[in-house]
N, C-alpha and C positions, 0 to 999 in steps of 0.2 A: 376663569383661568387664564384670560390675556392679559399679558404683561405691555404695557406701552414704555416704549422707549424714546430718547430722543439723541439724535446725532445725524452727521453729516449735514449741519442745518446752518443757515443764516441769521436765525431767529436773534432777537435782542434779548437782553436782559428780562426787562417784562412780560414779553412775548412766553419765553421760557418759564418764568417763574407761574405765569397763568396755566400754561401746560402740565407742571407739576401737581398745581391747585385742582388740577381738572382729573389728575389721577396718572400722568407720567411718572414712571417708577426707576428708570434706568438711563443712565449718560453711556448711549453708545461709542465706544473709542473715544472717551474725554480727549479734548485739544484738535483731534485730526477731523480735517474737513470742517471746522469752525471757524469764526473769527477770532482773534487774538484778544485776550484779555488787555484793556486799557482803562486808565485811571479813570477816565471820563465816561465811558461805554464799557461796561464789565461785560457784557454780552452772556452767552449762555453757561460759560464756563463756570463764571461766579455764583450764577442762580443754583446751577446743579450741585457745586460743592458745599453752597451754604445750607442746603435744604436738607435734614437727617432723612426722607424719607427716599432718598433717591441712591442708587448704590450705581458707583461711578464703574465703568470699565477702562482699565489702562493697557495697552498693547505694549508687554513689556519686553521686548524683543530688541533690544538695544539698538533700533533704528528710530522707529517710530518716536519716541518719546527720549529725553536724555535723562539719566540717572538722577539728577537734582531733581527734575520735574517729579519723578515717581516718589523720591523721599519727601518732597514737599508735602504732595497729596496726601499720602499715607501719613504722614506726621498731622496733616489736619483734620483729617476723616475717620483714620482708623483703619484697620484689618476688616471689621466687620460690613464696613462700606464700600471696601474696594475690592474689584473682580480682575484679576490678570486674567488677559483673555490671547490666546495666539492670534486670532484673525487669521488662521493659518490658510494657505489654497494649496491646490495641488503639489505644488514645488516643494512643499515641505518635508524634509527629511531626503531630499534627491538631489542630485549633483547640480552644479548651473546647467542652463540650457535654456531650450523655448519651451514654454507652456501655454495654456491658454487659462483665462477664468472668466467664465461663460463663453462668450463671444469676441472677448478682448484678447489679443496676443500680449504675451508676459515674457519677458527675456529676465532669467535669473543671474547675476552674476555675484561671486564673492558672499553668495547666500542672501542677498536682496532681489525681491521681485519688482521689476517696474513695467509698467506700460510704456509702450514705444515713445512716448511723449515724457518720458521721465517720470512721472507721477508713480507713487508708492502703490504697488498692486497686493494690497492685503500682507500679508507675512509669511515666513516660511519657519516660524518657532514652531517646537514640539513642547508640551506639559513638562517634560524634565526640565526643559530651559527656561521656562515659566518660574518652576519651583527655584531654579538656582538663583533668578533674578531677584524672587521676592526673599530669599533667603539673604541675599546682599543688603537688597534695602531692608529690612528687618531687623539687621545686626546689631541694634541698640536696644532692642526689646528683651523684656526679662526671658520669653522663651523664642525664639526666632524660627524655629521649625514650625510651632503652633501657629504662630502668625501668617508663616509662609503657606501651610497648609489651609490655614482659612481664607485667605485670599485667592487660593488656585483651586480652591474646593467647595469649602462650606460655603462661602459667600456668594459665588455665581450660581450655585444648584438654591440657596434661598432666595435670590433675584429672582429666578424662574419660576418658584414655587414648585419645588422638586423636593420634598422633605424627605424623601427615600435615598436619596445621594448626598454625598459632600460629607458624611459624617459616618460615624462605626458606632451603632448601637443596635442593641437586639431590634429586629424586625428590619433593618433599614438593608438597601441591595448588597453592600459590599462590594466596591468596584475600589482596587487597591494598585496603586504603581509603588514597587518597593525599590529604593536607588540605594546604591552603597556610599561610602563617604565622599566620592567624586562624581556625585550625581548620575551615574549609569545604571540603566533600567536592570535590574537583577529578575524580577518575575512580575507577572501583571495577573490583577483576579479581576475577572468579570461576572456580576451576577452571585458571587461567592464561589465562583470556579476558578482554579487555577489555571491560566492557558499556558498550553506547551511553548518552548521557545524554540 
């Protein structure tokens, strides 16, 4: 039941391809803390994108990756291989201020969390923000809502080997986030039970 992921790596293309051949199946936070793709040294990004066995995680918070990059990756591999992830830390949903990430000091300003040296410290995105980003990226798809739900629920669950979540079918867990037309949360269901607001 273990899933092996590749991320925050300095591995080159060949090393990454070898790791995938050995069973790695998830790209953690594609592009982040990885060498940039170069036309003579494509690095881990190219190896992770080209192999259909790999699910690629994208932090779609509007800070970690440019929208054009999100669109490029989704167009290249499709929603069934893309998992939009929050990479959220304790500051998610909170006002600006001081937080910690493990033992590291984090300052959140204008909704962006950074370590004291300026490095991004995870994200403050929520699931509803990811879904809104996914809708925007998938606006040219025949059914943008289905593509967005796939990238924010079904694909991440499948990548983690969790068949009872991420889809609505008889016998599954039934976790739901109900949003209005402006992507505001209306209701939440957890394991088939509506939570009180």
